[in-house]
N, C-alpha and C positions, 0 to 999 in steps of 0.2 A: 411561664415566662415566654414572651414572644421572642423568636430568634431573628436577628437581622439577616441571617443566612438565607432565609426563605424570601426575603425581599430581593436579594440578588438573583435567586432562582427565578422569581417571577419576572424580573427585568430581562433576564436572558431568554426566558420563554417568549416574552413579548418581542424581543429583538428577532428571534428565529421566526416567529409568526409573520412579521412584517418585512422580512428581508428576502431578496432573491439570492439564494445561496448557491454560489458557483465555485466554491473551493472544491477541487477535485478529490481531496482526501476526506471529505465530510459527507455525511448522509443523515437521514432521519430514521431512527429505529422504531419498531412497532411498540405498541403498548405492552405486549407480552414480554418483549425484551426488557423494557423498563421495569415491569413487575418483578421479573426474575432477578435483575441486578439490585433492585431495592428490597430484596427479601431477607428473611431471617438467616439465610445461608451466610451472610456477612459475619455472623457470630462464630462460625465453625473453623477451627484450626485442623489442618489435615496434611501435615508434612509427610512426604513419601508418596506412594502410589497404591492403588487398589491391590489388595493381597493376591487376587486371582490373576494378576498380570503375569504371563509366563516369561519373565525375564530375570528370574533369580532374585528379585527384590524381596524385602522382608515386610512389605506392607506399610501401613501407616505408623507414625510415631506417637499417635494419640488414640485414645479410645473414642467410642461413639461415632465412628466413621462409616458404619454400615450403609447409611443412606447416601452419603456423598460418594462412597465407592461406586454405588450403582449409577449415580448421576454422572460421574466422570467417565465411566465405561460407556454409558449411553452416548455421551457427547462425542467420544472418540469414534464410536461406530457410525454415528450420523454423519460426521465429516468425511469418513471413508466413503459413505454412500453418496454424499454430495459430489465428490470428485471421481467416483467410480474407480477407486484405487485400493490395492491391498498393501500400500505403504503403511508403515508404522506412523502414528501421529501422537505428538505430545501437545496437549491443550492447555498446559499450565503457564507458558510464558506470559508475562504481564503486558507486553507491547511488541510492536514490530522490531524495535531496536533490541529488545531482550531476545526475541526469536533469532535475530541474526547473530547476536553474541553467542547464544546457545549452539547454533549450527557451527560457527567457527571453532568454538571450544571443543566440540565433539570430535573434530577431525584434524585440527591444526595444533601446532606448537607455537609459542611466542617466537616471532622472527620469521615464520614461514611467509612465503610470498603468495599474495592473492592478486588476481587480475580482474578488474571491475570497470564499470563505466564511470567516466570522469563526472564528478559532481556538477561542474559548471555546464556540462553538456547533457544533463538529464539524469545522472546517477543520484545516489542518496548519501547522506552524511555517514551512515554506517557501512558504506562500501569502500572505506579506506581513507576518508578525509583525515588530513593531518591533525585537525582539532578534535577528532573523535577517537574513542577507544580503539576502533578498528585500524586507524592509521598510526596509533601509538604502539600497539601490541604487535601488529603485523607489518611486513614489508609490502606496501601497497603499490601496485603498478596499474596503469589505466589504459583503456582503449577509448577512442573518441568517435565522433560522427564525421560524415563527409560534408562536402560543400552544400548538400541539400538538407543537412540536419539528421540524416539517417545513419544508423550504426554502420561503421566501416568494418565489415566482417573480414575483409582481406587484411586490413591493418591489425585487427584483433588477432587473427591467426598468426601473422608474422611476429607480433609482440609475444604471443604465447610461446612460440618456439624459441624466442630470444631469452626470455626471463625464466622459463620453465617453472611456472607457478605450481604450488601445491593445490590451489583451488581457483577455479574460474567461475565468476559470478555473472549471471544474466538477470536483468531486472532494473527498473528505473522508477523515479518519482515524477518525472516530467518528460515522458516519451510517448508520442502519439501513434506509433506504428506497430504492426505485428512484429513480435520478436521471433527470430528463427532459432528455436531451441535445438533443432536437429543439427544445425551448423555448429552451435556452441558445444553440443555433446560430442560431436566428432573431433573437434579441436582438443577438448579436454581429454578424450581417450588417446589421441595421438601423442600428447605431451605427458600423459600419466597423472593428470590432475583430477581431483574431485570436481564434479560439476554441480553447482548450486544455483537455484532460481529463487529470487526474491520476487514473488508475485503479489505483493501487498496491494498494489494498485489494480491489477487486472484479475485478481482471484475470482471476483464475481463474474467476469466475462468468461473465464475458464469454466466455472461451474455452469454457466448458462449456454455454453457452446459457441460463444462469440469470439473466442481466441483459442489457438492451439494449446493443448495441455502439455505441461512439462513432465507429467507422470509417465514413468517408463523410460525417460531419458535422463533426468536429473538424479543425483545421489541424495540431495537434500533440497527441500522446498520449504521456504519460510513465507509467512503471510501475516498480515494483520487480520482481525476479524471485523473491523469496521469498514470504512471506505465502501467499495462496491459490494462487499458481502453483507452490508447493512446489519451488522451485529454490534455488540458492545465493544468498547475500546479494549483491545487485547491482542495477543499474538498466538501463533501456532507454528510448529515445525513438523514436517513430514520427512521421512527418510526411508531408504530401502531397508528391508527387514534386517539385513546383516549389520546395520549401524544402530539398531534400536537401543541396545544396552548403553552404548557410548552416548547417544543422544539423551536418554533419560538421566544418566549420571551427570551430564553437563547441566541439566536443569536443576535437579536436586540429587545430591547436596552441592553440586558445583557452583551454581550462580544464584539460586533462589532458596528461600525457606518455604513458608506455607503458601500454597496456591490460594487463589481467590475463588472460592467455590460459588459465590454469588455471581461472579463474572463468568465462570464456567457454565453456570446455569443459563446465563444470557447467550453464551456461545452455542449451547445446545438448542435453544429456541431458534436462533438464527439459522442453524443447520437444518432444523425441521422446515423452516420457511424456504430455504434455498433448494429443497427437494421438490418444491411444488411447480406446477405448470405456470402459475401466476408469476412466480419469480423469474422463470425463463422468459416470459413475455416482457416483464419489467426490464431485464437486462438487454433484450433486443431493442426495446424502446430507448434505453440509455444511449446505445450506439447510433441508432437512427437519428435521435435528437442532436447528438454531438456533431454528426456529419452535417445536419441541416444548419446548425448555428455556425459551424466553421465555414461552410460554403457561403453563408450570407456575408461573413466578414471578408472572404475572398472577393465576392462580387462587389463589395464596397471599396476594394482596392487595398485592403490591409495585407501586410506580410505575415503569413502563418508559417511557423517553423515546420519543415518537411513538406510544406505545400498542402497539408490536409491532415486527416486523422482516420485511424482505423478503430479507435477505441472510445473511451469515455472522456477524453481530455484533448486539448490542443493548446499551443502557445502562440500568443500574438507577439510579434517582434515590433516594438514601438520605436526602434531606432530612428526611422525616417520622420517621426512626429516631433522629435526633440524632447519628448517627455520621458521621465523615468517611470519604471514600473511602480515604485513606491508612491509617487505623486498620483498616478492613475488609481491605484488601489485606495488611497485615502479619499480621493474625491468621489469615487464610486460608493465608498462607505457612507459618505454624507448624502448620497442619492439612493440609499436603500438597496445597493447591489454589493455583494461581498465576493471577492476573489483574492488572489494573492500575487504579489510581485514575484517574478521568477527570472533567473538568468537565461540568456539565450546563447546558442553556440557562438564561440569567439567573443564572449562578453567583454566589454570594455569598462563597465562600471562595477562597483563593489556589489556583493550579494544583498547588502542592505538597501541599495538603490535599485539596481537591476535595470535592464532595458526591455523587459517583457512582462507579460502577465500570463498566468496559467488559468484556464477556464475548464470546468468540468460540469457534466450534466446529470450525475447520479442522484444528487440530493433533490433537485427540483423535479426530476422525473418521478421520484417517490411521491412528491406532492401533486402529481398529476399534470405537470406541464407537457404540452405536445410540441411537435416540431415547429408549429406556427408560433407558439408562445416563445420558444427560444429564439426564433428569428426576430421577433418583436423586441426581445431583450437585447439582442445584438445591435439593433438600431438605437435603443436607449443608451447603450454604452458608447456607440459612435457619436451620439449627440453630446455626451459629456466630454469625450476626447476632443471633438471639434471645438467646443467652447473653451477648453483649456488651451488649445493651440492658439486660438484667436486672442486670448488674454495674454499669452506669452509673447505676442508679436510687438 
């Protein structure tokens, strides 16, 4: 019997093939990652951890896990190799949101104070937003950006001394500049807080040497495995060795049951790929391409938040055009270009309308786009925006 599901898959495959994909959190995985995630490993239950892990655990709660034990341990070792770290790593979290919840649960109690970047100015929903578990369970305080859209480190330090958080979080979902992890680490030490980095967006840049590493500074490091790491959708959490038992207990039995071994297999493949010279070249090209595209918008007179980019993304502030981010996103969709609406610093519109759009270069760099290609796409976007402005007059 034919399944309608495969019609939807074929439609999505066609959409991806014929669309310029500029969503900063998306990428295109390799055929090997697809093979791993679509493998027979999806059939296997494996609650618990490999028995050989030296953390006092009792192994798996199911039989027949001798193969997936080896797989999971291999995945762990490869990710340590990717980031050149001796941190403990748990590869079982199902997503970036799950990874963050795991990290919080490992070291915090309900009601503890966390200090993180404001969602409207570049942070993430799981960094203390009132509508998210992180804002409901914990007392969330926020630092912001300055008039140029850059993290206000002095204000962050002042707030940290005022609120005395149990955890300070660095990391963002829409921030285009290098993050000063050393500054954060010093402030956390001064106020007696854990220091956590959510590197979900920039993990590939850290792996490829295009962004400073949080390892050696942060107590906990969370990430997704997709985005710039170009792996399957999922999450991971790293921690200093002394927090390993707390971290593993927070994942299982704390927040999850059976891990997804088919996804862990995909994560292991992505780690293998991230260890290669080709991957490092790819990440370098992502950054070069992003700067080229961003500079083209600046040359055309657009307002770019922070005035430029150091990584794989940048934000266009459309306030002066009179257009909403939502309207531009939808019109570009109709023109074969996909990106997402995004709030800008000091946003006056709701998040569902927004005054900006976020643009990333990781996905199309995977598809072979060069700096010249991205500059050409910038002009395609400009033409659409100019036409929308003319129609609104």
